[in-house]
N, C-alpha and C positions, 0 to 999 in steps of 0.2 A: 477222397473226394473233398474238394474245398467247398465250404458252406455257402459262398457267394460267387461261385464260378460264373463269369460273364454277366453278373448283375451290375447295374449302374447305380451308384450310391452318391448322394450329395450330403455333405456334412457342413452345416453353417457354423461359423465360429470354429473352423477346423484347423486354424493356424497355430494353436498352442494348447497345452494342457490336455483335458479330457477329449476335446474334439480332435486334436492331432493324434493322440494315442488310438482313438477309434478309427480315424482314417487310415492309419498305418496297418492296423489289424484287418480292416476290411480289404485293403489292397493285398495283404498276405493271403487272405482267403479267397482271392480271385476276382474281387470287384474292380470295376472301372470307377475310379474315385474322383470326385470334384469337391473342392473345399472353397469356402468363402471366408472373408475377414475384411476388416477395414484398413489394414496396413499392408501395402504391397511388399515391403521388405520381408515381413514375417511370413507372408503367404509364399513368397518365392523360396524362402528357407524351408518352409514346411513341405512344399511340393518336392523339393530335392530329397528331404528325409523320407517321404512316402514312397517315391520312386514309382515304378510300375506304370509309367505314362500318365500319372495323375495330373490334373489341371487345377489351377487356382483362379478365382475370380474376386476382384476387389468389389465388395458390396456392403452397404450399410442397411440392415434389415429395417431400420426405422424409417427409411425412405422407400416407399412402396415401388417407385419407378425402378429402383435398383433390382428388385426381386424378379420382375419379368425378364430383364436383361440376363440375369444369371441363368435362369432356366432355359432361355433360348440358346445361350452359349453351350450349356450341357447337352441339349438335344442335338445341336449341330455337330458336336464333337463325338458323343457317345450313343445318342438315341434317347429313348424315353426312360424315365427313372423308375427303379424298382425299390429303392430304399432312400428315405429322406430322414436325416437326423437333424432336428431343429434344436440346435445347441447354442446358438449365439445368445449371449446375455451379459449383463453388467450387474455389479454389486456396488451400490452407493449407500453407505451407512451414515446415519446421523441421528441425534435425538429428535423426537417429534417436534419440539419447540424450535429447532434449528433447521428443519427440513424445508428446503425452498421448492417453489413450483418448478423451477428448472430441473432440480434433482428428481422430483417426482415424475415430470414429463419424460426425462431421459430413461429412467427406470421402466416406466410403463410402455414407452414407445418401442423399446428394444425387447423387453422381457415378455410383454403381453401382446401389444399390437403387432410387433414384429413376428411373433409366433403365429398369430391368427392369419395374417396375410401371407406369410411364407407358405402356409398350407393351402390357403385359398388359391393363391397364384400358381401353385404347383399342379392343381387338378388337371389341366389340359395336358400336362407333361408326364403324368404318372401312369404307369401300366396298371391295369386292373389286377387286384391281388397283391398290390405293393404294401410295404410296411412303412409307417410313419412313426418316428420315435421322438418325443419331446423330452428335453432335459428339464426336470422339475427339481425338487429339493425337499429334504426332510424339514426344512424351516417352515413348511406349510403346516406342520403338526405341532410346532413348538412356539412359545412366546419369547423371542429373543429381543431384548431392548435394543433400539436403534435400527432394527431391520424391518420395520412395519411395511413399507412400500414394497421392498424386495420380496418379503414373505407372501404378501398378498398376490403378487404377480405369479408366484410359484403355485399357490393354491388355485389361481385362475386357470393356469395351463393344465393342472390336473383335471379340472372340470372339462376343459376342452377335449381331452382324450376320450372322455365318455360321450359327450354330445356329438363330436365329429365322427366317432366310430359308428354311432347310431345312424348318422346321416349318410355315411359312405358304405353301408352294408351291401347295397345293391351292386357295388363295384368290387366287393370283397377286399376293400382297403381297410386295414386295421390301424388304429392309432393308440399307442401305448406311451406311458412315461417311464423314464428311469429316474429315480430320486436318490441322488448321492447324499451322504452325510459329509462331514469335513474331509476334504481331499487335499493331499499335498500337491499343489500345482504352482506354476509360475505367478499366479495372482498374488502370492505372498511376496512382499517387497516391491510390488509394482508402483506403490505410492512413494517410493524413495525412502522407506524405513531402513534403519541400520540392521545389520545381520542379527545383533543381539535382540532387537525388538521383534524381528521376524521369528527367531527361535522361541522367544517367550510366548508369542501368540500361538505358535504351533504346539508348544507344550500345554498351554491352557486348553486348546481345542481337543488335543489327544486325551486330556484328563476327563473331559465330559463324555467321551465315547466309551460305552461299556467295555469294548475290547481293548481300550487304552492305547490306541494308535490311530493315526490318520490313514485313510484309504489311499490307494494309488490310482493314477490315471489309467494304468494298464488293467487294473481290476474293473474299473468302470467300462473300459472298452470291451471286456469279455461280456459284460451285461448287455451292451449295445449289440454285440454280435448275436447273442441269444435272441434278442427282440427283432433283429433284422432278418434272421434266417427262419427256415421252416421249422426249426426246433420249437418255436413259440407260436405255431400257426393257429393254436386253439385259444390264444390269449388276445382278447379284443377289449379295448377300453380299460385296460388294466394298468397296474403299477408294479415295477420291480424296485424294491427297496434295497439299496446297497449302502448301508450307513453304519455298519458296526453295532447296530442295536439302538441307535440314538432315538428313533421314533417309537420304539416298542418296548424297550426295557427300562 
């Protein structure tokens, strides 16, 4: 029996990396999958990879008007939503002295405001008993120089999982977070770094992980599947740490 048979699942930021791996696994497990992203070309490629009649919607979660349109499209195509993975995010790093208001606003608008309103706007489109999963991060537990704004947004969404779960108990909607550690995703090299620079960065990150390697998108997808399915139905307002021990060892 497939764990998400005939469930409707939405994955924001599902066009690459962890989001794409999660969408693919959900589809393999029987879900009707919709993904969002800001780039039509990468969405089209991702939908092709996912297969299983998946759909893609161009949407920027920092623009609240886009969010309503996304959910209407999903409802018109598949019906009401059973699983919502709020995964869209950005990482903008700079020293405190150099961090601009524009950088702060972009980080906050996508990673915090975007998460909050992605969930709020979904409420009329969610089935009772549905599962909402937010991508957080182990940076919420550590003090990494240059990552102040990003880390704060991830701590904020960890808090949202608790408060929104409490608010949605009457509908049996549970909100949990998955907190990855350093993961090997296409985000490396996205800023035009040379392969040698990317390799050096990956080696450094692997060195600070207790198990001495980066995680994979596929490992994170297995965690999202657990939180999406009835396997985790007693988990409410909780956190699944998949970080190779970074936060706890």
